[in-house]
N, C-alpha and C positions, 0 to 999 in steps of 0.2 A: 197652829197660828194661823192658817188660811184662809182668809175670808173669800164667800164664794158668792155666786150669782145671788144678789138681791140685797147683800147687806150694806149698800150705798147708793145713796140717791145719782140720779141722772148726771146733776151738775159735778159731784164729787170723783163718779167715776172717770170725766172728762178731765177735770182737772188733774187727777191723781195719774190719769194713763198719759198726758202730756206730761207731767213730772217725770213720770216713769222712765218714758221713751227717750227725753232726755237725759238723766242718769244712767242708761244702758248704752247709749251712746257715747257717752263721755267713757263709760268703763270700757268699752270695745277700743276707742282711741287711745285710751292708757295703757292699757296692756298690754299694747305693742310693743313696750320696751320692759316688761316685765315677762314675759313668756317667749322666749326666744324659741326656733325651732328645734332645740337640743332639750328643751323644757318642756317641749310641749306633750310628749308623750307621759310625762308623770303628771302634768296638771292634768290631763284628762284623766288618767286613772283615779288621782285626787278626785275630780269633782263627780265621777261616776261611783266612786266610794259614799260620797253623802248623798246624793241619790239614793242609792239604796240603804244606807243607815236611815234616812229620814221614813221609809217605809216600815220601819220596826217600832211601834209602840209599844212604851213599856208602862207597866203601873206602877205607881207612886204611893200606893197601899192607904189613899183619901178619898177612893170615887172616881178619880180621873186619870189619865193618861198625860205622857209627853213621849217626846220624840226627840232624837238629836237634830241639831242647826247645822252645825260644821262651819260657820260662818268665820269664826276666831280661829280655826284652825286652817281654813285656805286664806286668809288673810295674813297672817302669821308667816307660814311658809313662802308664799307667793306675793304677798302685795296687793293694797287695798283694791285697785281696779280690775287686777285677775279673779280676787275673790268675787267680787261685783258681778264680773262676767259670768263666773259658775252659777252664782245664784240665779241668775237672769235665764241661763240656758235651762237650769234645774226647774226652776218653775213654770216656764213654757211646757217642759217636758210632762211634769205633775198636771196642768191644766189641759193639755190636750189627750193626754193618753190614761192618767192613771185617777182623774176624778179628785183632784186635789186643787183648791182654788178655783179659779175660772177665768176666761178670757177677759171678761169686765174688770176682773179685779185684779190681774197681773200688775198693773201698776201701783196700786195702794200695797199689795204683797212685797213687790220688789221693793218699795221705798221702806218697810219695816224692816224687811230682812235684809235683804241687799244694799242698802245704803245706811238706815240709821245703825243697825246690828254691826256691820263690817267696818263703818267709820269710828263706832266706839270700840272695836277691838282693834282699829289699827292705832287710833290713839292711845291706849292703854298700854299696848306692846311695846310702841316706840318710844316713849315719855321713859320708860323703864330701862327700855332693852337698845333702843338706837335702832341701827341698821346692822345689827351683828349678823353674823353668817349662823345657820343652824347649829344650836350644840343641846346639849345634855345637860348642862349643869343649874345647879339647884335654882339661882336667878332667874335664867330662861324659864324653866319648867313653872315656878311662880309667877312670871310676868304671862305665860301663856295660860294658867289657872285663872289670875287675875282676869283678862281679855275676854276669855270665854262666859265667866261669871257675869260680867259687866254688858256683853254683846246681848246676853237672855234678857238682863234686867229692860236695857235700853230698845231692844225689840217690844216688849210687853207694853211698855211706857208707852211707844210709838203707837202701838196696837189701842190700847186703851183709849188714848186721846183720839183717834180716828173714830171708835165706836161713841163715846161721847159718854160711858157709863161702864160699871164693872170694874173701873181702875183699881180700886183695893184689891177684889177678887183676883184679877189677872194679875198684879203684881206679887201678893201672896203664893199663887200658885207657879209662876215661873222663877220664882227664886228660890222652890224646892227642885222642878226639876231642871234650875242652871247647876245644882250639884252633878248630876248625872252628867251633864255636858261639858261641865269640868274633867269627871274621871275621863270620861271617853277622848275628850281632845287631848290631853297629857297622854294618856296611853299611846295615841298614833303618834303625837309628835313625838315623843320618848323611842318610841319604836323605829322610827324613820331617821332620827338623829344617830342612836346607837348604830343602826346600820350601816349609816353616812359613814360613822367614825370608824367602825371596823373594816368597812372596805376601804377606807381612805380615800374615798371620791368625792366629789361635789353635785349638788342638784341638777346639773347637767345629765350627770351618768343615766341611762335608763333603766339600770338595774335596782336605783332608789324606787322603782314601781313596786318592787316584790311586798314591802310591807305594807302598802295599801290594798294590794291585792289580795293578800292573805286577811284581812280585816273586811273585805268586801265579801269574800266566800263565806267570813261567819255572820256577816250582815244576811246574806242570801238564806243562810240556813235558821236562821233567827226569825225570819218572814213568817214564816206558818205559827211562830208561837208569839205573833203581837197581841198586845190586849187588846180585847174589844169594848173596854172603855171610852166614854167620850175623852177626847183631850181638854185639856186648860181652858182654851176658847169656849168650846163646845160648854163645857159645864159653866161656865162664867156667864154666857150668856143663856144658860136654861134656867137658870136662877132669878134670871130677870125678863125671863120671857113666858107667857101663859101657855101651856102647849107646847111637848117636847116636838110635835109634828109640824111645827110653824117655825122653827128655827131658820134663821138665814144662813147656817153656818154648818158644812157639812161633819158629822160626827164622826 
């Protein structure tokens, strides 16, 4: 879902970079009230987990791969601004060190994944659950699942509108990938909520970082088994572009 160098015109790069920078600044400001000093450790571990999980591409069985996004998971646990901040930091690390995305497309990638997806997840979850504390009841798990699914569709819609083509292909592909997103998000959310209830602690306790640490270790072990297939975005562009070597998106 990462657009890379050459994906946008200079005018669009300037516009999206400006908007993305403003949105990231707002996220930094707003997250001050969501991430207390006691929650900082848990938030850092969860952000690291999402970064590692995004490095694992899984095959969909239809000739393309997908990967975990994790925006809805971060949003439902920490809040909108904290999730946006996490996604922004993850995208920066990916662009600078991992070859996913690029500096010129940081703005548009942040808008698609850090603003649109996070905003959709926040809206869906809080409309259904309000500001309830983290639980593991069926209602909250369903809200978590729906927020995860909608966040992927909204990110795909934003991506398709940004490109100006392949919208139908992107929506179909990511509608399938969203099911994987739901499964992983609900599993991690449930594990954290279950551990929290057993420990009879709240989100400020450092011990709550244990479940995401375990999932992080699993993600590291799975990286070497990551699918070599192009992701959904690369496959969609491949269908609309002549010559796979001229694609503007890193496959």
